[in-house]
Steps between C-alpha positions, in 0.01 A plus 500: 500500500484426875642181651142393581385533137815327379424202724144484370623493140753226576234291676264544205768388251581201720133405525451518123810287444386233746149498356625450148722213615213331679271547199751356254424159358755267662330190367728217385246228409375536140127527430268491198338833410220511242387836363192526275452846346194628312612674179157565350428840343325623814838485679661749259512790746599290801761272342789745550453515878447122508828433317694737727344335804591149377861593426559676830279320753510146358814462286731720709363447851351147502692283254842356577728302267378142472131580543274361229317795338213458255325801346186451292331788317144454384199651328276276283812286464788431736873468448800423719725807506762374748564151634805366680751553777583856602861589401748703706444799270127570475524767230372263230187431704436871555543561127238237411255648751551851360399377152146398605239689298128512583357431154280188521127438474293304759610383848524120527625427851418128469728468198779677692468242780519221241820649361639525853433129563677396179798724579517367856508142371798589283702709745349485852713368788347249739511578871543877469266761638287644223363855470248613239420867432232584240457864392189604305263794453208302361266208536504160333415581136615205291460504119223279353747232387641453853383208713462753782255716306167589661251756365482696825871477592435273796733213594375194316539135599828461311656793686391368840635152425832653396541679833445189714844357426677825592322505837660172609857606435551744785587813302476849643262670255432874485283685249580870451201678348538839332183706541169401654359322193735201519418142588789492750281399794315231303821354356663495844202314644503241221875446556467522881755780490509863608438822315548873522386790284670823394370810324423508128823690431735364766853619562793263529504570876130417541549165329805423713315584820243226433767228471758626747525164680463285191714220646299480823313173533270321744512123458273217611725261693290185485157372403214669691334291770122487541327412825230232479175629351188459712131513411503882522752514217743705710870423505835669548785521250854539631780624273872553568660802327848649471576859391828601334631801311260756655615789718181514707193295583258433214122479507346212306130482411358167383188570295405141429602141576370244251506129578544288186450122506621234254147461357509872398254594775589825674369737763604820672612466863519868595194701607679836492850634430760404758782745577815457709851647522828309489816659647802559277756217484292277728286187504152464642199269528164633382164348597220573252135421586343325201151372421385210280178606331455150364603224743599170338434158646708407806847379415849608403557728200788656308502788252654838428429843646541810283565833674389825334641829629443872471750779558876514451613197705421130468664171587605221266433242382135599470394137447573235763397142572279445802358201686200513733245286678123536519357378829238228506200458732701413808744779434217754497284351776731325740358699794164320453656163582713533814520129550601447141757777539659323794500171311657662195760668719589168662515335159721779373732457797514127432581559134768753589643255753513225239658729243755612753563141601538377144716791389727488801351819642820694447625794300822641354610862542729621225633807322469532123701742283407546130752706305260637232218592735419841646457324836860386546458311829198353675443269794250215484356242734356215297285239674527142380135505391532820295672602179656811348525587133774659291350727234594782265420840651526855365875518567611137484433176684320522833357259759130508579254293704244432225566322172327767287549479125793304351724450806858413412577266790362356824677508838408249772645384831510185713725325749753438222549868420388763244405388149463690169321358195475675160132517388536694175762283328459682166573842644754416771788260561803479728868524421571196720276213624296605803606316817236329715563756772584853381568622853761633528588548136481704184289437188550673164166532317525536122201681345350434159700774329832411665493752786624348827396559858699368798298392805671417827344330802646513853369395838371783714 
């Protein structure tokens, strides 16, 4: 072999070694992984490849000791096969997976989700990232005695109600459909998750290829903001996203955005699918043009938006609180009354002047560090007339500008300093009494289940 060829071989070996090191799972934070596997009779030929795929690509390559792993097998019934923390030696898990036999009648996906919820209540860990993978080769075909039964196999009201709670919890959900006759796409849409399909007789490698970046996630960082809605019904929705765990940019297609109000009224805000790409390991703002087909009376409103996706990438949570304003007559027609516009502007200036006068007109610039948040350090400038809110985010406590749903605490400022007041006294408390001025200082927040978060405030 020539020196040139020898060098090429050595470079190739080095490249493979580096690639395998980079691809290895160096994760240290435990997660919750939920696996729901169809074991109905129609899966008899595919179950061998599915079991090999689970043991190699999920058990060996994804799970680490300390993860919470729940495996549910289902047909017309559902049972928990594995539930609990992953041990150092995963042989016992692999053995249980290898014993799965496709021998059941019917395919009751709704019942499997019920079983998952019960199991999660018993062994789920609060505050962890949660990943759900459902593998099936069929459609929803519940037995007549099931509450999810429907004559034509469609998703009935009970099934749809069951999925609403999962949507709010920020899971990454992926449906892996075997063959083209599955309900993978429909299930993914109902769960606001993603889906992919493989051939009717897939190999272990084909299955693995569809979930190669299983731990990749795109997360909604705060509640979406909606621009004021005018008489045309047009508005703009702004969302903040963060991508992690992906090796390259991901394309996300939003098929539908449903606005749901407390009185159960709802409407779709998206005229056509909206597609964008988010770079790997990055954050970005996305502006989505939306349209209110039915415009409510002028005023301020609050509700939830539900995002429905298509394809193999989505963001979570798929349900988020939103506040918006519908313009009144003057808001839509202020150009007709120039004199009135000037008068309103002067009045607004006077009001702002009075507010500034009464509030001292000042502000406090400070740095906040939260030890259980993904955003470790942020700078803020809080005007005396404004407020910030401490709330539970996807990865711990976070500070946001709007109160949203169930804020934990309120942060305000004045000439005396920075103040923090607990709003949700049932869910949160402090290890020590909160001083009148928390700046500079450190507060230890105690959550409902005993988990603590340390928050420090320093002057900028």
